[in-house]
Structure formats: structure tokens, C-alpha cells
C-alpha distance (Angstrom), angle and dihedral (degrees) to the residues before:
residue distance angle dihedral
M1 . . .
K2 3.72 . .
K3 3.89 118.8 .
L4 3.76 124.7 -143.8
F5 3.83 115.5 -117.5
R6 3.71 134.5 165.9
S7 3.69 110.1 -106.3
T8 3.73 123.1 -115.5
T9 3.80 96.2 -172.2
D10 3.90 100.5 43.8
S11 3.72 101.3 41.6
K12 3.75 128.8 140.4
L13 3.83 102.2 160.7
T14 3.83 111.2 -10.2
G15 3.72 103.3 -16.9
L16 3.82 92.8 -112.4
C17 3.83 95.1 119.8
G18 3.82 92.2 46.4
G19 3.72 89.7 51.8
I20 3.75 94.5 47.5
G21 3.83 91.2 48.8
Q22 3.88 90.4 49.7
W23 3.79 89.7 47.2
L24 3.77 92.2 51.3
G25 3.72 97.2 38.3
I26 3.75 97.0 -119.1
D27 3.75 135.1 112.9
S28 3.89 113.6 -77.6
T29 3.80 88.2 -135.2
I30 3.76 91.2 66.9
V31 3.76 91.0 49.1
R32 3.78 90.9 51.2
L33 3.77 92.0 50.1
L34 3.78 92.2 49.7
V35 3.77 89.3 50.4
V36 3.78 93.0 51.5
I37 3.85 91.0 46.7
A38 3.81 93.2 47.8
A39 3.80 91.5 45.7
F40 3.84 91.6 54.3
F41 3.89 92.7 50.6
S42 3.73 95.7 41.8
F43 3.77 92.9 50.2
G44 3.79 94.4 -120.4
A45 3.78 99.3 -45.0
V46 3.79 90.0 115.7
L47 3.86 89.9 54.2
L48 3.92 89.4 54.7
A49 3.82 90.2 50.2
Y50 3.73 87.7 47.5
F51 3.76 97.0 58.0
I52 3.78 92.0 39.9
A53 3.78 88.2 54.3
T54 3.74 90.1 47.0
L55 3.95 88.0 59.9
F56 3.79 90.8 54.4
V57 3.69 107.9 38.4
P58 3.78 112.0 80.2
K59 3.80 122.4 -126.4
A60 3.80 112.3 -109.8
L61 3.78 126.2 -118.9
N62 3.84 112.4 -116.7
N63 3.89 93.1 -103.6
D64 3.81 97.2 46.4
F65 3.80 96.6 86.8
R66 3.84 96.2 43.3
F67 3.76 85.6 -136.4
T68 3.74 115.5 -157.6
D69 3.79 121.2 -167.7
R70 3.76 104.0 -132.2
Y71 3.83 94.8 -173.9
Q72 3.78 94.0 57.2
A73 3.86 117.9 93.2
């Protein structure tokens, strides 16, 4: 069972979208785009939920995601 953590390696603002992307197994850029689109159509309610989730989702340790750099040879 995978646990949801805020990412320490894939972080733009708080690392929540990076953590959700890793948890779902998709690119974090897609998650970020979905959050921005949803925030626009929900008149900011998603942003409130985002920052509340940031308070409750713990930050990951560096080794928790088993991060592999696929761009490095």
C-alpha cells in the first residue's frame, strides 16, 4: 500500500502535486495543470483545499519515493 507524501525532490510550491503525481504514477506536470484548471473553474475552492491538504500530508524523506532520474545516462 502506497502512502501519500509531499515530494522533496519534485516541488514547485509545497511538493503536494509532485507527491500526488508519484502516488498516482503519473507526471506531476499533469497534476499541476489539473489543479490550475480546477482552481479556475471552482473560483479558488481547490486552492483552499490544496493548502489545507498541505498541512495534513507529511513531507517525505529523500528515500521514500525511490526516485530515479530517467534523464541521466
